[in-house]
N, C-alpha and C positions, 0 to 999 in steps of 0.2 A: 501485544504484550506490553504491560505497563511497567514503568520504572518507579519504584517507591522512593518518595522524598518526604521524610518526616510526617508520616501519616497521610500524605497526599499520593495519589497515583497519577503519573504523567504518561499520557498516550501520545504517540506521534504517528501521523499518517500523511501520505502524499498522493494526490491524484494528478496525473500528468496527461495532457493531450500533446502528442508529438505530431505536429502538423506536416511541415515540409522543410526541405533545405533548398537553397538557391545559390547560384553562382559558384558551384564547386569547381575548383581549378581542373582543367582537362587533364586527362592521362597523357604523359609525355610519350606518345607514340602515334602511329597513323590512325588508330581507332578513335582516340581522345575521350570516348565515353567511359563511364565507370559503373560498377555494380556496387551500390552503397547500402549499408544498413546502419542503424543507430542503436547504441546501447545506453541504458540508464545505470548509473553507478552510485552506490553509497561510498564515498571516498574512492578507493580503488576496487571495490567489490561489485562486480556486475550482477544486477538483480533482474534485468529485463533486456530483451533484444527484439528489435522489429524484424520483419521479413526483409529480404534483400530486394531492392528495386534495381532492375537491370538496365544498363545502357541509358543512363540519364545523368546530367549534371545539375538537374533540379528535381531530385526525387521527392515524390509525395508519399508520405507514410500513412497519415490519417489513423493513427493507432492511439488507444487509451490504455493507461496503466494505473492501477491503484494498488497500494500496499500499506499495511501497518508496518511501521519501522521498529524492529525489535531491539535496536541498540543505539548508542550515541553515534553521532557522525559530525563531520566538520563541513563537508562539501557534498552537494548534490550535483553530479557531473553527467554530461552527455557527450558521447564520442561518436564521430562519424568515421566508419571504416570502409575501405575499398576492398571487396572480397577478391582474393586471388586463389584460383584453384590449385596452382602449382607451388605457391609459396605461402608464407604466413601473411594473413590479412594485414594491410598497412593502414595506419591511422592517418586521417586527413586533417582533423582538427577536433577541438573540444569546446564545450561550454561548461564552466565550473562556477556554481553559485554557492557562496558561503551560506551556512545555515542561518546566520543572523540577517542576511539580505533577502531571504525568500519572501518575506512579507511585502517587499517592494513590488513584486511581480504577481501578487496573489490574485488569481482568477482572471488575469488579463492576457490576451494574446500579445506576445512580444517577440520581436526578431532579435536574436542574440548573435553577434559576430563570432565566428569560430576562431579560436586561438590555437597556436601551434602546440602539438603534443611533444614534450621534451622530457627525457628521463630525469633531468635535474629538477623538474617542477612537479613530478608525480610523487607526492609524499603523503604519508599518513602515519599515525601513531604518536606516542609520547615517551619521554625518557625522564627518569628520576635521578637527580644529581644532588650531591652534597658537597659544598665548598667550605673549607676551613682554613683561615689564615692564622699561622702560629709563629711564635718566636723559636728560633733554633740557635743554640750556642755552637759556634764552630770550634775546631781544634785550637785555634789561636785565641779563643776566649772572647771573641766579639759576637754580637747578635745580628742575625739576618732573619728575614721573614720568608717563609715558604708557604706555598699554597698546596694544600692537600685536596685533591679532587677525587671524589668517590662516585663512580658510575654504578648505581645500584641495579636498575632494571629498566626494561622497555616493555611497552604494551601495544598491541594492535598494529604491529609492523605488517607491511604488505607482503603477500606471498608472490614471489617473482618466478615465473616459469615453473610453477608447481612446487617450489621449495623456498625456504627462508633459512639461511645460515648466517645470521648477523654477527657483526663485531663492531666495536666502537673505536674511533680514532680520536684522541684527545690532544689538543694543542693549545698553547698560550700565545695569543696574538698581541703584538705591540710593534713599536717602531723598529726594534732590532731583534724580534723574537719570532721563531717559527718552529718551536719544538713540537714533535708529534709522538705520541705513545699509543699503543693499541692494546685492547683487551683480547682475550681468547675468543675464538669463534665458537658460537653455540649452535650446534647442528640441529636442523629440523625443528626450529622453535621460533615462532613469531612473538612470543612473550618471554624473551630471555632474561634470566637472572645473572647479571655479571658480578656485582659486588666486588669490584676491583678498585684499588686506590693508586693514584699517580701524584707525584710531588713535582712542583715547579718552584724555582726561586723567583720571588716577586720583586723584592727591593734589595738594594745594596746594604751590606752590613752597617748597622747603626751602633752608636755608643751603648755599651752594656749598662751604663749608669743611667740611661734614660728610664724613667720610672714607668711611664704608661706606654702601652702599645700604640704605635703611630704609623700611619701610612701617608706618604706624600700625595697631595691631591693630583699633581701632574701625572705621577706614575699610574694612579688608579684610573684616571680619565683615559689614558692611552692604552690600557691593557684590557683584554677580554679573553674569556675562555671559549674555545670552540670545540664542540663535540659533533663529529660526523658519524652517522650510522651507515654501514655498508653491508651488502649481501655478498658473502664469499662465493665466487663463481668459479666453476671448473672450465668455463668457456674461454676461448682465446681472446674474447673481447674485453676481458677484465671484470673486476668486481662492479656490481650495480649500486649506484647511490640510492640510499633510502631516505635521507633527510639530514638536516643539521640544526644545531642550536648554538647561538652566540650569547654568552652571558657577560656583560660588562662587570668588572670587579667592583664597581661602586655599589653594587647590590649588597656587598658584605657589610656595609654600614659600620657602626661602632662596635658591634659584637664580634665581627670578623667571621661570622658563621652564616651560611645560607643553605637551606634545604628546601628544594622545590621540584615539582613536576613541570616539564616544558612540552608543549606541542612541537613536534619536528616541523621544520620550515624548509621551503625550497631553497636552492642556491641563489645567490644574488643575481646570477645570470640565467636563472631558471625561466623567467618569463620574458622572452624576447619580444620587443614591440613589433607589431605588424600593422600595416595600413588597414583601415576599415574595409571589410568585405574582401580582403585579399585571399582568404581561404573560404569565402562564402559565409552564409549565415543560416541559422536554424530557427524556425518558428515553433515556440512552445507556449503552452498554457499550464502554469503550475499552481496548484492549490495545496499549500502545506498547512496542516492543522496540528496544533499542540493543545491537548485538553488536560487541564489540571483538575483532577476530580477529588473532591473532599469525601470524607466518610459519609455514609448514606443518610445519617440523621440531619445533615446540613440541608438536604434537598427536600425534606418532608413537606414543608409548606407549599413550595412551588409544584412539586410532583402531585400532591393531593389536589391542587387546583386544576391541574391539567387532566388528571384521570377522572375528575367529576364532569368533564365537558359534555359527555354523551347525555347526561341527565339534567343539564341546564336548559331552562326554557326562557326565551328561544335559544337555540344552539349558537346563534350569532353572538350571543352575550357570553359565550364560554371562553376560557383562557386559550384553548387550542385554536378556535376560530379567530380570535383576536390576533394571535401570532401570524396567521395567514394574511390578515388584513394589513399588518404593518410591514411585513417583509417585502423587499423589492421584487423578489421572484418567489412565486408560490412553492417552487421546488425546494427552496431553502428551508421552508417550514415543514414541508411534507416529509422529508427524509428522517429527521429526528423524531417527529411526532409518530409516524408509522412504527418505527422501531420501538419507541417507548410503549405504545399501546399494544403492540404484538407481544412484547416482553411480559406485560401484566395481563394478557388475555382479554383485553378490552377493545380490540380493533374493530370487531363486527358492530357492536352498538354505536361506536363513535362514527364509523363510516356510514352506517344506516341513518344516523341523525343528520349529518351534514348533507348526505345525498338527498334525503327527504326534503330538507330545506331548499336545496338547489332546484329540485324538480318542481316544488311549489312555486318557485319564482319563474319557471320556464313557461312561455306562452305557446310555443310551437313544438309539437312532438318531434318534428324533423331536425330540431336544433338541440335535442337533449344531449348533454355532456359533450358538446362540441368545443367549448372554450377551455382554456387552460386554468380552470378553477382549482381551489384547494381540494375539492372532492376528487376531480379527475386525477390530479397529481398524487394524492394519497392512495387512490386505488391502483394507479400505475406502480407506485413504489411497493405496495403490498404484493402485487402480482410478481414483481421482480424478485422479492425476497422469498415468498412462499412458493412460487412456481418455477424456480430455477431448475430443479431436478425433473419436474414435469416436462419442461421444455427439452431437456436432455433425452428423456425417454421417447418423446414424440418426434422431435425434429432432427436431433443430432445425426442419427445414422444416415438419413437421406441427404442431409446437407453435406456431410462428409463425402458421400458418393458424388454429389454434384461437383464439389471442389476437386475431387480426384480425377473424375472422368473427362472434364473439359469438353463435353459435347457441345457443338454449336447450337444455340437456341435463338439467335437473332431473327426476329420476324419483321423488322422494319426494312422494307425494300431499299431505302436510301442507305442504310448502314450495312447491308448485306455484302459480304466479301465475294470476290469473283469465284472462288473455289467452293462456295457454299450453295446449297439448294434450299429454296424457301420452304418447300413442302416437307423436306426432311427436318429442317429446323423446327417447324411447327409441330411435327410429330414428337420430336424430342422434348419440346417444352410442354406439350399436352400430357405426356407420360409423367413428367416431373410434377406438374400441377395435380394430376389425378392421384398420384401416390401420396403426396403431402395432404391433399384434401381428405383422402380416405383415412390416413393415419390420425389426423386431427379429429374428424367426426366420429371415430371409433374409440377415442381416448377418454370419453366422459367419466368412466369409472376411476380413472387415474387422477382426475383433477383434484388438487388439494382441498381438504374440507373447508379451510378458512375462505378460500376463493368461492366455493359453492355457497357458503352461507351469505357472503356479500352479494353474490349474483341473485340469490333468492330475495334479499331485501330490495335490491334495485328493481327487480321485476315487479314485486308487489307495489312499490311506491309509484312506478311509472304507470302500471295498469290502473291503479286507483285514481291517479291524476288525469289521465287521458282515456277515459272509459270508452269513447267512441272509436278509438283507433285500436283494432285487434292486434296489430303487429308491434305496438310499442313495447310490449313485454319482451319481445325478441330483440328489437333494436337497442333497447337500454342495456342489454347484456352483450350483444355482439359488438357494440361500439367500444367495448373494453377487450373482450377476449380475442376478437379478430383484429380490430383496428389498432389496438394499443399493446397487444401481447404477441400474437402469432406473426402478424405481418411485419412488425419491426424486427422481430428475432430472425425472420427469414432474410430480410433486407440487410441487416448488419449483425451477422451471427457472432462476430467477435465481441460486440458490446454486451452480449448475453452469455458469454463464456462458452459458446458452442464451437468456436474456432479460436485458435491462438492469435491469429492475425487477420487484418482486413483482407478480404479476397482480392485476387488479381482482377484487372478491368473486365476481362471476358466473363469470368465467373460472377463478378459483381453485377454485370448486365443481366445474366440469366436469373440471378436471385431477385433482381428488381422486377423483372417481368413476372416471375412466379408470385412475388409478394403482392403486386398490384392485382393479379387475378384472384388470389386467395382472399384478399381484402374485399373485393367486389362480391365474390361468392358468399362471403359471410355477412354482407350488409343487408341482404334480402330486399334490395331496392326494386321498385316496380319495373323500371325500364333499365335493364343492366347495360345494354350497349351505349345508352346515352351517358353513362358514367365515364366513358373514356373520351378524351379529347382527340386521341390518335385513331384514325380509321383502321389501322392495322390491328390495334388492340380490340376494337369493336368486332372486327371480322373474326379474330381468334376466339373471342368469347362465345361465338355461336356454337362452338363445340360443347359448351356447358349450359346451353339454354334448354335444359330438360328438367322436368319437375322433380326427378329423383335427387338432384343436387339441393334444391330448396328444401325438400323433405328431410334430407340428411342433416342439413344445418339446423332445422327446427327441432328435430329429435335430439341432436347434440345439445342445443341450448336449453331444451326442456330438462334434460338429464342433469346438467351442471347447475341449474337454478331451481331444482326441485327441493321441497322442504323435507322429503323423505330421505333419511340418511342410511347409508350402508355401513356395515360393521367392518367388512374386510377391505382394507385400502392397500394391502401389500401387492407388489408387482412381482410376478413369478420370474420373469426374465431378468438377468443381471443388469444393473445400471452402472455404466462406466462413470466413476467419480473423479479419478485422477490417474495420470500416467506420465512417465518420463524416465530418463536415464538417471541413475544414481550409482554410487559405489557401495558394495556390501562386503562385509567380512565373512569368510567361510564359517559355517556354523559348527563344523567339527563333528559331523555325524559319524565319520570314520575316525576312530581313536588316533590313528597314525597319519591322518590326512593333514596337509598343510593348511593352516588357517591364514590364507593370504587375502588380499583385497582385489575385487574384480568389478568391472563396470557391467551393470545389468540394466535391462529395461523392466521397470516396475509398473504394475497395473493394480489399481484398487477398484473393486466393484462393491456393491452392497452385500455380496456373498463371500468374497475372498480377496486376499492380498497375495499377489503372485509376482515372481520375477522370471525373466526369460533371457536367453543368451543375447538376442538382438531384438530390435523392434519388430522385424518381419516375423520372427518366431512366435510373437505374441498372437498373431492372427491364425497361424497354422498349427505348428507343433505344440505339444504340451509344455507346461511350465516346468522350469528346473526346480521350483519350490512353490508350494501352494499352502497358504495359511488361512484356514476358515476364519471368518470374522469372530465366531464364537470362541475361538482359541486365543484371541488377543486379550491378554490380561492387563496390560498397561502399555502406554506409549509415552516415553519420557526422553528428555535430552540426556546425552552422554557427556560427561566432563571431558574437556579437551585433553587433559593430561593422560587419559587412558591410552590413546594411540598417537598423541601429538598431532591431532587432526581437528580442524574446525568443522562446525556445522554438522556434528554427528548426533544421531538419536538412536534409540533402541526400541524394538518391538518385542515385548516380553511375552513368551509362550509358556505353556506348562513345563516343558522340558528344558528350554534354553531361551536365550535372547538373540535376536537378529540385530547386529550392529550395522547401521547404514550411515553413509555420508552424503548429504545433499549438496547441490552445486553452490548454494549461497545461503545466507542467513534467512532471507525471506522465504525461499523454497523450503528450507528445513521447518520453519514455523508453519507453513501451509500444510505440509505432510503431517506434522504432529497434530495439528488441529483437526484435520479431516479424519485421520485414523482414530483419534480419541473420540470424536463425535460418533463415528459409525460403530464403535465398539462400546459405547458408554453404557448400554443396557445389559451387557454381559453379566451373568449372575456371579461369575467367579473372579470379577475384577479385583486386582490387588489394592491394598490400602497403603503398602510400603514397597519400596524398590531400592535397588543399589544404583546410585548415580554414576559410579565408575565401573569399569569392566572387571571380569574375573580373569586374572593373568598370573602365570607362574605359581599356581596353586593357592591363590587367595584373592579376595575382593580388595581392590586398591583403596576403596573408600573406608571400610571398617576393619580390614585386615583379617576377617574371618576366613578360615580355610575350607569350610564346607561349601561346595558350589550350590547346595540347596538351601543355604542359610536364608532366613527371612530378611527382607529389605531393611535398611538402616535409616531410610529417609521417607517421609510421607509422600504419597503420590500427589501430583498437582490436581488432577481431576476437576470436578465442579462444572464441566461444560454440559450444556443441555443435550439430551439424547437426540433431539430433532436435528438432523443433518443440515436442514435449510437455514436455521437461525442460530446465531451466536451473538446475543445482544446484552450489553451492559446497561442496565436501567439508569444507574447514576451518571454514567458517561453521557447518555442521551439527554438527561435532564440538564447536565452542565452545558451541553451544546445549545439547548433551548434557552437557557439563561443567557448565554453569549449572544444569541440573536435578539432577545429582548433588550439586552444592554446596548447592542449596536443601534437598535431602532428606538431608543428611549424617547427621542424627540417626537417620533410619530405616535408613541403611546400617549404622551402629553397632549399632542394635537387631537388625538381621538377623544381624550377626556373633554377637551374644549368643545369638540363636536357634539358630545353627549349633552353638555350643558346648554349649548345653543339650541339643540333640538327640543330640549325639555321646556324652554321658556319662549320659543319663537315658532309660530305656526306657519309663517310665510314660506316663500321659495327657499330651498336649501342653498346655503352659501357655497360658492364654488370650491373653496379650499377644503371643505369637509365632504364634498360629493363623492370622493373616492372610497369612503368607508361604508360598509354595510352595517347599519345600526337599526335593528328592528325594535328594540326596547332600550331607550336611552338610560333609564334608571338602573336596570339590571347590568347593562354593559358598563356603566360608570362604576358600579359596585365591584365588578370583577376587575376592572382596570386598576382600581385603588389597591386591591389585594395583590395583583400581579406586580405592580410597581413597588409595593412594600417588600415583597419577597425578593425581587431582583436587587433592590437597594441593600438588603441585608446580606445577600451573597456578595455583592460588590464590595461591601466593607470587609468581609472575610477574605476576599481575594487581595484587597489592598494591604491588609494586615499581614497576610502571608508573604507578599512581595517585600514588605518592609523588613520582616523578620529574616527572610532569606538573604536580602542584601546585607543586613547587619552581620549575619553569620558566615557569609561567603568569604572564604579565604583563598585568594589567588595564589596559585602555586601548589594547592592541594591536589590529590589524585583526581578529585571530582571537577576541579577548576584549574587545569594546567595553565601556565603562562603562555600566551600566544602573542600575535601581533597587537591586538587591541587591548588585551588584559595586562600587558607589561607596564604601561603607564599607570594603570590602576594599582598594580603591585608596588611600584615605586612610591606612589602616593600613600599607600598603606604603610610602607616602611618609614617614610618621612614623618608620618604622624606619630609613630611609636618611638622613633629614635632620630638622632642627628649624627652627621658624619663628624668624626674627629679630624681636625686639620692641624 
């Protein structure tokens, strides 16, 4: 979800690798071990949770998490919790990284010391204050100065224990002052509107004959306004602290008026100092990306250069190939390139061109596509994007079964447990391998069209290049579909969204053995047993030394790389797309039924959207409610004011709307996206909708009284019908521009290499040897156009930053005053006015 900023769209995303924790303090009891899990939070909102690692003080998680960030945030936080079956889970420590500090740790493994979790330091949200210093004439005729403090509203306050009943306490601080006044409590509202005014006497009465308003400097320096936000609690432990703001009165300046938004801050004693590693540490790899995307016409020159890459001769002189040459890692270039070419329907000719060029440079058919080249990385990325649901259809059911059954499959005699039998384990493993192999080799008709077209091109290029090797047409394809697609998905199902978490050690070992066997079966190597270093694997593979397995692989590879296309690509069996607990509001089928909120287990397939009483019921008994996909007319967010609940959305049907609350903002966006995608082709989709609920006989948004009234707001829509892909072409071009800009020095060096090759026929200079340059003149021509397009975009970004800096007003709702911005605010104030002394 993008945030609009003056014609610019700003996208935020974060990719996190949660590695491991170490030196967690032992449990204060005889056992000493802990059962720990880690959460990822945007401010105080949990958006991801790892699995629990039991009985360890150095838990290894090994989990990846990626999300598009749909809102503004101040901190990216990580909490380590100790699970307690009988009581509430207790927090051990946290890592909180400010948004502005994320770039310091970009893409690097870093050990972060855990800090204590204290209620006084867990703050989020902002408050709008208005201060006015005025003259007041007393009954005796003298003048004194009083401070009018208006607490207008707060936004984004945290929800504590499922509720937020905030109030503000306002006090004037000074050498001899400690007055405190409170607003009314606003029930069930984390965006409360207070709009209450409090008066404080600031200075001693002055002579009424004094002409100009005046404040003594000493008084101002010593006085500050303090606003505390509290959550009114019915618990015996008292009210919970939500945050505070301290405003020195010197901000009033000469005008005597101050109106600004402030970020809430922790208490002064909120962050207690602890020794390094006292609570342990957490290893993280954080990649935070913020894309500033201009309107599409700004990217035309660069985008056109990139999309012409497949038709440039030689392809090594194309803009896309050049990007792969200058990037430090080929993967950096592959991700945005593949998404861009997929979006514009040009992925097959581009991959065919670069694959043909790589095959032409390959001397030995046994090493075809073995390196981490731009071709192999781009095809990997294409398979991940286009083949995700293909994987779910083929592998997910049996991988779920492996993870649930925990059957022993260890066949290494050294690792065998005393209670296990080697023959039984071999038979368990053989059955798993056999079933997965059968599912894969019978799934050819389900393989996505774009993958089949790429495999056909690979097969033809390899067969033409190595005509004496009859198997190369198979190995060229199997090196991707088995080695880089199915085998890695079996080995690490969580990385391919087949499982929510990394499997436990026992299951992970089973999946490793299955993956190695499937990989070897798909390789069609002449001597299969020789492929294994371990004798126990070679012995196990004897089960599969039958011609029927090789024939099945060849038939499968022939089918997915054939030039003949089939028209029917639909899959008759339902595909599970997403499931999880959410809270739904009763739809009111019974006129007199209570429309209350209940927690239900939701399941989405490509056939229907259902909810069940519990997760277990989803597998056995029928659904409490089933909505066929063709009956979904729109899926839109529901305004928070409807039920005073966050993260709500609505699934609109012909007769009614189903109101649902997701667990957090990321999950709400994910559900809305996938429901919208899967229903995008419905012929009766709505063009307008009601952003608020129908309550008390009328729509809250437009006040119309008919529950069948047409919507008052245009539907968002616009997403592609293909479930697999949701690509923004301009955003991907912006990312490619950022890569070119980052590696500009290499682009210039590549230009020098082209010049050197054009005029010098001798041995290649070592500093230029890393570049693939088949045609120096064509490559130089493309480089000149790329650099020109990148420099133009660079100038536009620079101008945007200057304009934004000039227009930024600290203290506005968009830029509240916080720790770092307060000095900027004071500087702004001092430039526009001086204090009267």
